[in-house]
C-alpha positions as CSV (number, residue, x, y, z in Angstrom):
1,M,38.0,57.9,-63.1
2,E,40.4,55.7,-65.0
3,V,41.3,52.4,-63.2
4,R,45.0,52.0,-63.8
5,T,46.0,49.5,-61.1
6,V,44.0,47.1,-59.0
7,E,45.4,44.5,-56.6
8,F,43.9,42.3,-54.0
9,A,45.3,43.8,-50.8
10,G,44.1,41.2,-48.2
11,S,41.2,39.8,-46.2
12,L,40.0,40.4,-42.7
13,F,38.5,37.3,-41.0
14,E,38.0,38.5,-37.5
15,A,37.1,41.7,-35.7
16,G,40.0,43.7,-34.3
17,A,42.6,42.3,-36.8
18,P,44.7,44.9,-38.5
19,L,43.5,46.3,-41.9
20,P,45.7,46.0,-45.0
21,G,46.3,49.8,-45.2
22,D,45.5,53.3,-44.1
23,L,43.7,54.7,-47.1
24,P,40.0,55.7,-47.6
25,Q,37.6,52.8,-48.1
26,V,34.2,52.2,-49.8
27,A,32.4,49.1,-48.7
28,F,29.8,47.0,-50.6
29,S,27.0,45.4,-48.6
30,G,23.8,43.5,-49.3
31,R,22.2,40.1,-49.0
32,S,24.0,36.9,-50.0
33,N,24.3,36.6,-53.8
34,V,23.0,40.1,-54.6
35,G,26.0,40.8,-56.8
36,K,28.5,42.6,-54.6
37,S,31.6,40.9,-56.0
38,S,30.2,41.1,-59.6
39,L,29.7,44.8,-59.3
40,I,33.2,45.3,-57.9
41,N,34.6,43.4,-60.9
42,V,32.5,45.6,-63.3
43,L,33.5,48.8,-61.7
44,L,37.2,47.8,-61.8
45,R,36.8,46.7,-65.4
46,R,37.7,43.1,-64.5
47,T,34.9,41.2,-66.2
48,R,37.2,38.7,-68.0
49,K,39.9,38.2,-65.4
50,K,37.9,38.7,-62.2
51,I,39.6,40.1,-59.2
52,A,36.7,39.6,-56.8
53,R,35.7,35.9,-56.5
54,V,32.2,35.3,-57.7
55,S,30.1,32.2,-56.8
56,A,26.6,31.0,-57.5
57,T,26.5,29.5,-53.9
58,P,25.4,31.9,-51.2
59,G,28.0,32.6,-48.4
60,K,31.2,32.2,-50.4
61,T,32.6,35.6,-49.3
62,R,33.5,34.9,-45.7
63,S,35.7,37.8,-44.9
64,L,36.2,41.5,-45.6
65,N,38.1,41.5,-48.9
66,F,40.1,44.6,-49.7
67,Y,41.0,45.7,-53.3
68,L,43.5,48.5,-53.7
69,V,42.6,50.9,-56.6
70,N,45.2,53.1,-58.2
71,D,47.2,53.0,-54.9
72,R,44.7,55.6,-53.6
73,F,41.7,53.8,-52.0
74,F,40.2,50.5,-51.2
75,L,37.0,48.8,-52.3
76,V,35.8,46.4,-49.6
77,D,33.7,43.4,-50.4
78,L,31.7,42.4,-47.3
79,P,30.1,39.0,-46.6
80,G,26.4,38.9,-47.5
81,F,23.7,38.7,-45.0
82,G,20.7,36.3,-45.1
83,F,20.9,32.8,-46.5
84,A,24.3,31.0,-46.4
85,K,25.0,27.3,-46.0
86,V,27.0,27.7,-42.8
87,S,26.4,27.2,-39.0
88,S,24.7,29.8,-36.9
89,R,28.0,30.3,-35.0
90,I,29.8,31.3,-38.2
91,R,27.0,33.6,-39.3
92,Q,27.2,35.3,-35.9
93,S,31.0,35.8,-36.3
94,W,30.3,37.4,-39.7
95,K,27.7,39.7,-38.2
96,T,30.2,40.8,-35.5
97,L,33.0,41.3,-38.0
98,V,30.8,43.4,-40.3
99,E,29.1,45.4,-37.5
100,E,32.5,46.3,-35.9
101,Y,33.9,47.3,-39.3
102,L,31.0,49.5,-40.3
103,L,30.6,51.2,-36.9
104,G,34.2,51.6,-36.0
105,E,36.4,52.0,-39.1
106,P,37.5,55.7,-39.3
107,K,38.7,55.4,-43.0
108,L,35.3,54.1,-44.2
109,R,34.0,56.9,-46.5
110,G,30.9,55.2,-47.8
111,V,28.8,52.1,-48.1
112,V,27.1,50.9,-51.4
113,H,24.2,48.8,-50.3
114,L,22.9,46.5,-53.1
115,V,19.3,45.4,-53.2
116,D,17.9,42.8,-55.5
117,S,14.4,42.7,-56.8
């Protein structure tokens, strides 16, 4: 598939908040710093001018980040699970956000789960 247009469509910080659109979605999950944001940048051919923010510090993705591709579907960058330099309260809020999204989003068509070795 040719990637013609990509735009950051928005972030979701809390469960129950409205999503940025009504198109099919593919989410990327995995532990903190496994490379979810980096993979999204590579798939979207955005290795020089990154669209998904990448960090060496675990826990930088703190929301569900939606990237609109070719005005047809969203790639969704999920917060990582595992180590993050944040309070247990914040980690719990991320857990709730991700669980409610994965279990309840009718437009979610697939999940790419990354595993490091």
